[in-house]
PAVO-296265 format. One record per residue (C-alpha): residue in one letter; z, y, x. Coordinates in steps of 0.001 Angstrom, whole numbers, padded with zeros to 6 digits, always signed. Layout:
! PAVO-296265
AZYX
...
***
This chain:
! PAVO-296265
X-012014+015074-021460
X-009957+013120-018902
X-011814+010488-016905
X-010117+007110-016606
X-012438+005364-014170
X-010888+006650-010982
X-008846+003529-010377
X-008239+000077-011771
X-004814-000248-013437
X-002520-002738-011773
X-002352-005992-013689
X+001104-006760-015102
X+002740-009776-013523
X+003197-011401-016958
X-000553-011328-017742
X-002170-014168-015750
X-005719-013326-016866
X-005487-009724-015692
X-003762-010767-012482
X-006558-013246-011777
X-009184-010593-012447
X-007423-008105-010175
X-007445-010731-007422
X-011213-011179-007802
X-011722-007492-007076
X-009945-007632-003720
X-012082-008005-000572
X-011101-011680-000386
X-012067-012243-004035
X-015379-010443-003672
X-016203-012490-000570
X-015468-015707-002436
X-017693-014684-005355
X-020541-013736-003048
X-020420-017177-001466
X-020489-018888-004873
X-023600-017142-006169
X-025883-020160-005839
X-023349-022969-005974
X-024117-026042-008060
X-021551-026568-010869
X-022024-030307-010410
X-020380-029947-006971
X-017508-027814-008228
X-014741-030290-007400
X-015870-030623-003788
X-016356-026859-003553
X-012875-026188-004929
X-011312-028667-002497
X-013067-027039+000458
X-012219-023455-000541
X-008551-024227-001217
X-008080-025033+002449
X-008490-021344+003284
X-007804-019475+000013
X-005052-019528-002630
X-005688-022130-005323
X-005352-019579-008139
X-007964-017314-006555
X-010365-020224-006031
X-010028-021245-009689
X-010646-017671-010844
X-013668-017301-008560
X-015226-020580-009714
X-014694-019585-013337
X-016286-016183-012757
X-019208-017791-010897
X-019857-020030-013917
X-019817-017021-016234
X-022225-015119-014000
X-024652-018022-014029
X-024504-018120-017837
X-024999-014361-018000
X-028286-014451-016076
X-030139-015272-019316
X-028911-012025-020890
X-028616-009641-017950
X-031016-010964-015321
X-029942-012350-011960
X-029681-009022-010139
X-027186-007502-012575
X-025379-010678-013621
X-024315-011536-010066
X-022852-008062-009556
X-021059-007886-012891
X-017842-009411-014209
X-017426-011359-017426
X-014981-012995-019782
X-015952-016077-021811
X-016083-014055-025023
X-017868-011257-023211
X-020747-013500-022167
X-020988-014962-025660
X-020940-011675-027569
X-022669-009251-025192
X-026036-007825-026176
X-028867-009005-023962
X-030302-006264-021760
X-033702-006070-023477
X-032143-005454-026892
X-029569-002968-025607
X-032310-001067-023753
X-034410-000873-026923
X-031484+000570-028857
X-030646+003031-026088
X-034285+004166-025994
X-034235+004956-029726
X-031154+007131-029233
X-032611+008835-026156
X-035901+009568-027930
X-033958+011578-030519
X-032273+013700-027854
X-028894+011959-027939
X-026967+012829-024756
X-023534+011355-025494
X-022396+008247-027387
X-019003+006882-028376
X-019393+003111-027873
X-016683+001550-030046
X-015768-002106-029390
X-017636-001946-026082
X-016773-005440-024874
X-017713-006023-021240
X-020000-002971-021364
X-023522-004307-021899
X-024542-001591-024345
X-022757+001135-022393
X-024770+000135-019317
X-028073+000389-021207
X-027104+003768-022676
X-026097+005113-019263
X-029346+003917-017724
X-031149+005889-020438
X-029360+009001-019169
X-026715+009067-021907
X-023032+009787-021240
X-020827+007091-022790
X-017238+006764-023928
X-016689+002987-023999
X-013663+001837-025979
X-012060-001576-026356
X-008521-002419-027391
X-008174-005494-025152
X-006809-004485-021726
X-008648-007184-019758
X-011949-006484-021519
X-011608-002762-020817
X-010925-003478-017139
X-014013-005692-016977
X-016144-002974-018593
X-014827-000440-016080
X-015548-002798-013190
X-019095-003318-014438
X-019746+000415-014639
X-018577+000742-011044
X-020487-002318-009819
X-023771-000985-011208
X-023252+002567-009981
X-022784+004011-013476
X-019127+005083-013390
X-020200+008736-013461
X-021744+008248-016903
X-019371+005678-018431
X-015765+006463-019253
X-013775+003402-020332
X-010678+003620-022505
X-008365+000852-023618
X-007527+001972-027143
X-007764+001131-030826
X-011216+002324-031904
X-009848+003494-035242
X-007853+006152-033388
X-010775+007615-031417
X-012018+011113-032264
X-015800+010782-032174
X-016521+014387-033179
X-017435+015537-029624
X-020244+012950-029336
X-023884+013132-030417
X-023816+009592-031760
X-021599+006601-032423
X-022335+002958-031705
X-020113+000297-033273
X-020219-003392-032410
X-017492-005112-034460
X-016183-008456-033213
X-017787-011234-035244
X-015906-014149-033745
X-012321-015208-034280
X-010082-018047-033214
X-012079-020459-035376
X-015533-019348-034332
X-018174-017181-035946
X-017147-014880-038812
X-019594-014630-041699
X-017716-012262-044029
X-018517-008683-042896
X-015128-007502-044134
X-013494-009993-041784
X-015173-008363-038767
X-012842-006511-036398
X-012962-003722-037426
X-014296-004462-040946
X-017853-003492-041832
X-016570-000927-044352
X-014634+000910-041633
X-017571+000755-039223
X-019915+002123-041890
X-017532+004978-042670
X-017307+005829-038961
X-021096+005776-038691
X-021554+008084-041666
X-019258+010679-040106
X-021438+010998-036996
X-024674+012999-036641
X-026367+009725-035702
X-025055+006188-035459
X-025977+002568-034894
X-023999-000373-036194
X-024662-003829-034727
X-024365-006652-037257
X-025220-010332-037535
X-028902-010903-038418
X-027940-013111-041341
X-026191-010296-043230
X-027137-010280-046938
X-029410-007367-047792
X-027145-006419-050677
X-024373-005699-048145
X-026494-002944-046576
X-025891+000492-048061
X-028767+002787-049057
X-027850+005284-046317
X-028927+002919-043545
X-032231+002056-041945
X-031952-001676-041248
X-033697-003134-038193
X-033939-006791-037209
X-034779-007459-033554
X-036255-010594-032016
X-036752-011246-028322
X-039266-013841-027212
X-039519-015065-030792
X-035769-015554-031330
X-033923-013234-033719
X-031050-011703-031759
X-029404-009141-034010
X-029653-006577-036738
X-028843-002879-036410
X-028036-000355-039110
X-029144+003163-038166
X-027687+006290-039736
X-028385+009999-039542
X-031161+012352-038566
X-034316+010684-037295
X-033863+007428-039201
X-035216+006358-042594
X-032495+005527-045149
X-033345+002465-047212
X-036139+001316-044894
X-036424-002168-043418
X-037818-002731-039938
X-038707-005730-037755
X-039023-005148-034007
X-040412-007696-031576
X-039437-007641-027915
X-040609-007485-025218
X-043760-005936-026728
X-041873-003361-028810
X-044170-003940-031800
X-042414-002747-034928
X-043202-003324-038599
X-041535-001239-041275
X-041496-000725-045019
X-039824+002180-046829
X-038283-000081-049471
X-038181-003758-050509
X-041668-005044-051293
X-042699-006898-054470
X-042936-010689-054381
X-046222-011824-052800
X-048703-014124-054567
X-048565-017909-054159
X-051619-020136-053885
X-053286-023152-052290
X-053368-023758-048559
X-056412-022163-046955
X-058033-022802-043622
X-055433-020758-041756
X-051629-020786-041722
X-049411-018030-040330
X-045797-018328-039236
X-044120-014882-039327
X-041712-013909-036572
X-038088-014465-037531
X-037366-010734-037511
X-040134-010208-040093
X-038591-012903-042279
X-035054-011532-041960
X-036282-008032-042793
X-037977-009382-045944
X-041355-008122-044733
X-043347-011331-045264
X-045003-009686-048273
X-046367-007051-045895
X-048001-009791-043793
X-049480-011356-046940
X-051004-008030-047901
X-052360-007341-044408
X-054121-010688-044083
X-055295-010853-047702
X-053473-014126-048107
X-050742-015782-050099
X-047617-017915-049704
X-047917-021708-049804
X-044698-021813-051865
X-042632-019036-053403
X-039553-020125-051429
X-041234-020769-048043
X-042188-018117-045452
X-045542-019668-044522
X-048553-017454-045202
X-052052-018858-045680
X-055521-017327-045866
X-059181-018306-045852
X-060104-015899-043045
X-058587-015639-039536
X-056001-012921-038967
X-054526-011717-035682
X-051201-009882-035471
X-048233-009694-033083
X-045983-010435-036053
X-047284-013949-036703
X-048282-017137-034912
X-051581-018379-036366
X-052868-021932-036843
X-056062-023524-038090
X-055257-026280-040596
X-057382-029414-040438
X-055490-031731-042813
X-053158-031492-045786
X-051235-034630-046744
X-048492-035411-049231
X-045325-036315-047334
X-045964-039867-046112
X-044936-041124-042677
X-047394-044024-042633
X-050372-041817-043459
X-049385-039308-040792
X-048927-042069-038204
X-052374-043483-039002
X-053987-040041-038741
X-052350-039313-035378
X-053397-042693-034022
X-056972-042077-035190
X-056984-038642-033494
X-055463-040075-030281
X-052569-037633-030378
X-050066-037925-027562
X-048399-034497-027869
X-046972-033507-031253
X-045366-030144-032065
X-043314-030332-035249
X-042398-027242-037269
X-040525-027315-040526
X-039441-025105-043389
X-038050-026584-046558
X-037838-030123-045148
X-034796-032213-044227
X-036695-034342-041687
X-035658-033782-038079
X-038569-033177-035649
X-037217-035570-033020
X-036917-038356-035586
X-040494-037758-036732
X-041845-037868-033176
X-039929-041062-032458
X-041389-042820-035490
X-044975-041771-034724
X-045115-043766-031421
X-047537-041261-029921
X-050228-042138-027388
X-053394-040316-026380
X-054776-037207-024681
X-054807-034841-027674
X-052247-032462-029168
X-051638-031238-032728
X-049049-029294-034688
X-047545-030721-037884
X-045821-028527-040459
X-043263-030214-042707
X-042912-027979-045710
X-043419-027592-049444
X-046648-026526-051104
X-046216-025459-054728
X-042881-027283-054715
X-044233-030609-053401
X-043204-032037-049988
X-046289-031682-047800
X-047507-032242-044255
X-050031-029806-042769
X-051834-030740-039569
X-053551-028212-037321
X-053592-026405-033993
X-052748-022912-032751
X-055377-020204-032952
X-056520-018834-029617
***
């Protein structure tokens, strides 16, 4: 298999974006970027004016743009990696955050996977995580600039020996020599986010077919994908990080559980799974305790599992709030003790908060059109105490639940 990382292809003179990127990788460009690591975007005009006295204007513009992207990327990649890597605007937006990519790479590595064909690799976030797990990667993207950025990132992080980057159409790649395939179809177009899986690039049907041909495979999809769009051959996993749902992954092949649904919470790694869709949970009155399942649990349709574990019930058949009469502790839920249940009435809530001397109000909602900021504004809060208010429905009726977090 020929390696293609030995050198960076020269950028064609008629491609300004690639020419600008090539300039950033010269000693002068790298020096500029190093000096912009901690610059304040609010001072960008003054910074640009100063730097243009000693550097070409085009290079200064490219360096400032790359510095902005690196600062945005810190949230996903951490400061140490982000300030060594290179990005495109789409690359920052669509790249997998390091914690999620590392989790996926660890699942592959635990099954003995030693080589992966990473199709639609983007700027290389997943390839980096796979390589750091000791896996050899073929990273493929059809966009020349994106492929060059992925190659530069492999080199910048000392992983070029494990990551081969090819600029090619993924549909033309022979994946037979690899232990596993990872596909991350583009889910954004010229008009923004794409919701139809068959409008992904490549389409979900092609990606699924490619996955089924491999001994093992993972297919990254949007977390809002309808469950009916998931074939029975896949194990479906929804992943949240710090309480925010980041993505869903369809796993195929040996070592995975076809038809199963899984919710994984990072950074703890706690994972909840069910072999098949669960029956609808019971619905009943609000008890002393209320539980808010993690978003990954909700997306994976595993709320019924939480209901069963805590011996509780839903407050409404359409709302993912679980209630019980006894306290329940679990990494998959945030728990609250409920002190008051009111029909939806702003005046009554305002009077109660004034009586309790509440100055800090956390507002959570499911099944309500009221905006939290509007509610807080109307309450005119003052006092030393704090409460949480849930705007929701109980047995179909608009309701306000007042309480405080457990623990």
